[in-house]
C-alpha positions as CSV (number, residue, x, y, z in Angstrom):
1,X,-275.8,1.5,163.3
2,X,-274.0,1.9,159.9
3,X,-274.9,-0.4,157.0
4,X,-272.8,-3.6,156.7
5,X,-271.4,-4.9,153.4
6,X,-274.2,-6.5,151.6
7,X,-274.8,-10.1,150.6
8,X,-273.9,-11.3,147.1
9,X,-277.0,-11.6,144.8
10,X,-276.7,-14.5,142.4
11,X,-279.1,-14.8,139.5
12,X,-280.0,-17.5,137.1
13,X,-283.0,-18.3,134.9
14,X,-284.8,-21.6,134.2
15,X,-287.7,-22.6,131.9
16,X,-290.4,-23.5,134.4
17,X,-291.7,-22.7,137.8
18,X,-291.1,-26.2,139.0
19,X,-287.5,-26.0,138.0
20,X,-287.1,-22.7,139.7
21,X,-288.7,-24.0,142.9
22,X,-286.5,-27.2,142.9
23,X,-283.3,-25.2,142.4
24,X,-284.2,-22.6,145.0
25,X,-285.1,-25.2,147.6
26,X,-282.0,-27.3,147.0
27,X,-279.7,-24.3,147.3
28,X,-281.3,-23.1,150.6
29,X,-281.4,-26.7,152.0
30,X,-277.7,-27.0,151.3
31,X,-277.0,-23.7,153.0
32,X,-275.5,-22.3,149.8
33,X,-278.1,-19.5,149.8
34,X,-279.9,-17.9,152.7
35,X,-283.0,-17.4,150.5
36,X,-284.1,-17.5,146.9
37,X,-286.8,-15.4,145.2
38,X,-288.6,-16.6,142.1
39,X,-290.0,-14.2,139.5
40,X,-291.8,-15.0,136.2
41,X,-290.2,-13.0,133.4
42,X,-290.1,-12.9,129.6
43,X,-286.7,-13.3,127.8
44,X,-285.7,-12.3,124.4
45,X,-282.3,-13.8,123.4
46,X,-280.3,-15.1,120.5
47,X,-279.6,-18.9,120.6
48,X,-278.1,-21.0,117.9
49,X,-278.7,-18.3,115.2
50,X,-282.3,-17.6,116.0
51,X,-283.9,-14.9,118.1
52,X,-286.1,-16.5,120.8
53,X,-288.8,-15.1,122.9
54,X,-289.8,-17.3,125.8
55,X,-291.2,-17.2,129.3
56,X,-288.6,-18.0,132.0
57,X,-288.4,-17.9,135.8
58,X,-285.6,-15.8,137.4
59,X,-284.2,-17.1,140.6
60,X,-282.3,-14.6,142.8
61,X,-280.2,-16.2,145.5
62,X,-278.7,-14.3,148.5
63,X,-275.4,-15.6,149.8
64,X,-272.0,-14.6,151.1
65,X,-269.4,-13.3,148.7
66,X,-267.1,-16.1,149.6
67,X,-269.8,-18.6,148.9
68,X,-270.1,-17.8,145.2
69,X,-268.0,-20.7,143.9
70,X,-269.8,-23.4,145.8
71,X,-273.2,-21.9,144.9
72,X,-272.3,-21.6,141.2
73,X,-271.0,-25.2,141.1
74,X,-274.2,-26.5,142.7
75,X,-276.4,-24.5,140.4
76,X,-274.5,-25.8,137.3
77,X,-274.8,-29.4,138.6
78,X,-278.7,-29.1,138.7
79,X,-279.4,-26.6,136.0
80,X,-281.5,-27.8,133.0
81,X,-279.9,-25.5,130.4
82,X,-277.0,-26.4,128.2
83,X,-275.6,-22.9,128.8
84,X,-277.1,-21.4,132.0
85,X,-276.8,-17.7,132.8
86,X,-275.3,-17.5,136.3
87,X,-274.1,-14.1,137.4
88,X,-273.5,-12.3,140.7
89,X,-274.3,-8.8,141.7
90,X,-272.4,-7.3,144.6
91,X,-274.3,-5.2,147.0
92,X,-272.3,-2.4,148.6
93,X,-274.4,-2.0,151.7
94,X,-277.2,-3.8,153.5
95,X,-279.2,-3.5,156.7
96,X,-276.7,-5.0,159.1
97,X,-279.1,-7.4,160.9
98,X,-280.2,-8.7,157.4
99,X,-276.6,-9.1,156.2
100,X,-275.8,-11.0,159.5
101,X,-278.8,-13.3,158.9
102,X,-277.6,-14.1,155.4
103,X,-274.1,-14.9,156.8
104,X,-275.6,-17.1,159.6
105,X,-278.0,-18.9,157.2
106,X,-275.2,-19.9,154.8
107,X,-272.8,-21.4,157.4
108,X,-273.0,-25.0,158.6
């Protein structure tokens, strides 16, 4: 079986594990993402003229490419940051049964 086009990976960061869990759960419950993975990270960034170094939590969502706009809107509506980083990474190929699961899990 040849690999299928892969799911879209959508990434954001938040300031606490609780925020990450709430955001992940909401997106999966709304079927906007098939799953979400949460990882503790350190971020160094420039914000309002100062260089910041803070712990953050990365949330990686897996969805369909045509589901990006709805997922982004829902993330923005719940996101605690003034300027949230929300970006998508296209996967060129994926294990076909997994790609099908993502598709099925994000449809009503």
